[in-house]
N, C-alpha and C positions, 0 to 999 in steps of 0.2 A: 086687312090684317095689319096691325101697326108694328108688330115685332115678330115677324116670321122666323122660324128656326128650321134649318136644314141639317139632317144627319147623313153623312156619307160613310159607307162601310166597304172596306176593301184592304188590299195589301199595299203599304208604302214600300218604295224601293230607293236604294241609293244609286244614283247615276254616276258612274265612274268612267275613266278612259278604258279602252280595251286592254291596254297594257297593265292596268291596275285591277282587273277583275278579281284576281286572287291575292292581291296585296293586303297587308295588314293595316287598316285605317288610311286609305288613300284619300286625296282630295275628291270631293263629291258634291253633287247637287241632289236635292230631294226630288223624287219622282214617284211614279205609280199612279194609275188612272184616277182612282177615287180620291187619293190624297191631293192630286192636282186640282180636281174639281172642288174639293173642300177649300183649298187655298184661294182658288179663283173666286168662289162665291163669297168667302169672307172678305177678300180684298174689295169686292164690289159693295160691301156694307151690310150683308145679310148675316145674322148670327148663325154660326156653323159649328157642328161637332164632327169629329172624326172618330170612327169606331174601328179598332183593330188591335193587333198585337205586334210588338217589335222585340228584337233580341236585346240582351243585356250587353250590347257592344257600342262602339263609338258611333256607328251609323244610326242605330236606333235613337241614341241620345240627340244626335244632330238633327235627325228628322223631326223629333218632337220639338226641338228648339225652333226649327224652321216653321213648323205649323203654328206654334205659339206666336212667333213674330208676325205672322200674317193674320192673327186674330182668331185662329181656330181653337175651339175648346177641345182639349185632349184628355179630359178626365176619364173618358171611356176607352183610352188606349192602354192596354196592359203591357208591362215589360216582363219578358221571360228571361230571368238571369242566365239560364242555361241555353237559351235559344240564340239564333242569329237572324239578322235582318237581311232580306233579299237584296241583291245587287243586279244591275244590268249595265251594259255598255252599248253604245251606238256606233255604227260604222257608216259613214256617208258615202254616197255614190250618185250616179245619174242613170236614168233609164234609157230605153232605146230612143225616146223623143228628146233626150237631153234635159229632162226634168229631174230635180233633186229627189233622191230616194234614200231611205235609211234602213239598215238591217240592225236588229237588236239581238244581243247575246245575253242570256240570263244565268245567274247563279242564285236560284231561289228555291229549288226543291227541298222540302223539309224545313222551310223557314218558320219562324215563330208565328207568322200570320197563317200559314198553312194548317196550323193546329187548331184554328177556330172551328167550332161546331155549334150545334143548336144550344148547348149549355152556355155558350158565350152570351146569348141573348138574355139570359136570366141574371147575369151579373148586375149588381145594383146600378152602377154608373151607365152601363149600356142600356138597361131597361128604362132608366129615367130619360136618357137622350131620345130613345125611340118613341116613348110616350109623348114627349114634348114636341117632337118634330112635326112641322106642317108637311114636310117632304122628306122621305127616306130614299136615298139614292144608292144604287150599286150597279155592277156591270157584269157582263159575261166572263170577265177575267176571274172573278172571285170563285165561282163554282169549279173552275178548272184547276184550282190549286191543290185540292185533295178531296177524297170522298166526304170527309166531314164538312168541308166548305161547301160542297154541293148540297148537302143536307141543310146547311145553314141558309143557303140561297132559297131553297124551297120553303123553309120556315118563314123567311122574309116575304117572299112574293106570293106564295100560294096560301100559307096559313096566316100571314099578317101578324105573326107572334109579337105582341106588345106594341103594335103600330096603330096609331089613330089617324094618321094623315095620308097623303098621297104617296104612292110608291112609284118611283121612276127607275128605268132600266136602260142602260146603254149596252147594246149588243156587244160591242168591242170584241169581235171575233178574232182570236189569235190562233192561227193554224198550228203553231208549234206547241201550244198548250193542250191540244186535243189530238194526241197521236193517232187515234182511230179515225179522225176526220169527220165524225158524225155530229152534225149540228142539232140533232133532234132535241137534246136536253136544253140547249140555249133557246131554241124556238119555244119550247114548253114554258120556260121561265118568262120569256117576253110576253106570252099570251096572258100571264097572270098579272102583269104590270098595269098601272093606270096610264102611264106615259112611256113610250118607247122611242129611243133615239137609235138610228142605224144609218151607216154610210151606204150609199148605193152599191159600192163594190162589195161590201160585206153582205148586203142583202142578196146580191147575185150568188155569192157562195153559199149562204145559209138557207135562202128561200128560193133560189133559182130565178130571181128577177130583181131588178133595181127600180122598176117602174113604181112610182108612189101609189097609184090606184091598185096595182096588183099586190104590192106589199101589204097595203091596208086590207085587202080581201083575205090574205093569208093570216093576218093578225086581227081578227074581228073584235076581240074583247077589249083591248085598251081604249081609253077615252080619246087619246091622241097618239098618232104615229108620225114621227118626224124623220123624213128621209133626206140625208145630206148628200148632195151630188157634187162632191169635191169642189172644184173651182167654178162650178156653174151656178148652183142654187141650193136652197134648202126648202123642202115642202112639208107643211104640216097638214095631215089629213084627219078629219074628224070621223066618228063612227058613221055619220050620215054621208060620208064621202066628200064633204066640202073641203076644198084645198085652199091653203094660203101659201103662196110661193114668194120667196125673197131671193133675188140674185146674190151670188157671192161678191165680195169686194175685190177690186183689183189689188194684188199684193205682190211685193217683192219677196219671193220665197227664199229663205236662207236654209231652213231645215224643217221638215214637216211633222216630226213626232211631237205630240202634245196638243196639236190643234183641235182634235176632236174633244179632248177634255176641256179645253177653253171654250169651245162652242157650248158644251153641256153646262159649264159654269154660268155663262151668260144667259142661256135659255132658262135654267133653273132659278136664277136670281129674278128674272122677270116673272116667271111663273109664281114664285113665292109672294111676289108683290101684286099679284092679280093684274099684271099688264096684259094687253091684248096679244094675240098670237103673233101678229106681224112685228110688234116691238120685241117680243121674246126672240124671234128669229133674227132680227137685226142685232140684238145683243150677242147672240151666239156667233154670228158672222164677225162682228167686231172683235170679240175675244179670240176667235180662231186666227183672224188676220194678224193680230198683235203677236201671237205666239209663233206664227210662220216666219216672222222677221228676226227671230233669235235662235240660238242653238240650245238653250235650255228648254225645259218642258212647259214653261209658263211665262207669260209676259202680260203687262198691263198697258192700256192706253191712258194718256193724260186725260183727266176728267173733262177738260174742255173739248177734246177731240171726241170723246164718247158722247157727250151731249150733242155735239154738232151732227154726229152720225145718226143719233136717235131721232133728231128733230128735222133733219133735212128733207127736202122733197124727194120723190122717187127719181126724178131727173138728176138731182145732185148726188144721190146715192149711186146712181149708175156710173158717174164719172169720178167718184171718190177713189183715193189711192192711199194705201198704207205701205210704207217702206222704211228702210233703215235711216233714211234722211229726213223723215217726217211724215205727217198725215195730212192729206189735202182733201178738204171738203168745201164745196160751194165757193171756190175761189180763195179760201183761207188756208193757211198752212199752220199746223200745230206740231209740237215736238214729237219725236219718234217714240214708239213703244219702248217700255223699259223692261229689260230682262229681269226675271225673278227666279228663285229656286236655289240660290247659293246657300249652302249650309255648312 
């Protein structure tokens, strides 16, 4: 495929400081899972569209400017003059093992994006993007936004409304978005997808196991299931049970939020270009590693560092390192990842 196109559907968010969560037009970064994936894929060079709604506020305008600046097509993003764009803030800390952890606080209930429903798919720009896309991507966050968004997710994944290409789904389980704590609906959506991405910790909560073979058995329908085991590895499992495993890179972790979206962006970029599964997994790890070294939700590796990581031997991969001071691969040092997301 010479010019693949990826469409990402979900809610964009304005990332602000905790003190500014209710302030009028505070300093912000662009965030939101599917928006991060769209920016990441576009930055890697794949044509990308973002499908959503934003409010008629400063945050919505700045998020659209951010997406355009990263090369994302926003023709299928509607602006609701009377609506508002969701916000969130992050509070950093450490866990019992001394590892960085982050808690997020949201102001998103009733946002412009939460008003999306199945009728959104029929809007001309949205329908055109879905029909053109080789890959349509969404996550388990979107159906949690509202009952109409849940119906929208079903239309995408089960009914494939207006979709000609592959449908990918990142479980992205967010406990605070599901007050009842029942993951049954998210599991149902995952089983309709062609490709599923899930963290092993999420899989433990949602499916009762983080073991790749066991996860695969519980999700028999998708073509590929990718289980991301944090700082250890990522494993892709086919319907036949064949596993491809790539260890995670050694990383200087500054802040963890957004790493999963960057993994998805790298993996989807490779998938769109028909790269083999091992290369797709390496791309995912490289993107996640870059984002772990910054406080924003998205970062990029220098092209030379990415090339080195994709082409190095398994032995060189095992000793590679991504940090704030630079990227080390096979005895060579490259510039550090660059933070993105300012809006």
